[in-house]
C-alpha positions, 0 to 999 in steps of 0.5 A: 770169263772174269767170274771164273778167275775171281768170283768162281775161285772164291766159291770153289775155295769156300767149298774146299774144291782145291787140294793143298797145292791149289789145284782143282780137285775133281773130274772134268765138268761142264757148265751149261749155258743158254744156247748163245754162240757168243758165250766165250769158250762155249761149244754145243755137245750131245749129252746123254740122259745123265748129262755125260757128253757123247762121242759119235761112236757111242751115240751110234751104238745106242738103241733108239730108245736111248737116243731119244733121251739125248740132247744137244746143249751149249756148255763151257768145259770146266 
């Protein structure tokens, strides 16, 4: 978690990811981590082929072909 508070912030600043009030610009993203439940703040979510998280309702509306491209992955909400 220290990385997000220190090193990560410097990376974002260099890439101009903050607006003029120092708020992170952009949409909610996920940082994918290896499947280790000990990652602080990580959760296992179902993602579609474009790496978008899926709700149970969306998943049940998908065709079998679409479902075959979905994957469970551990991520940290960013």
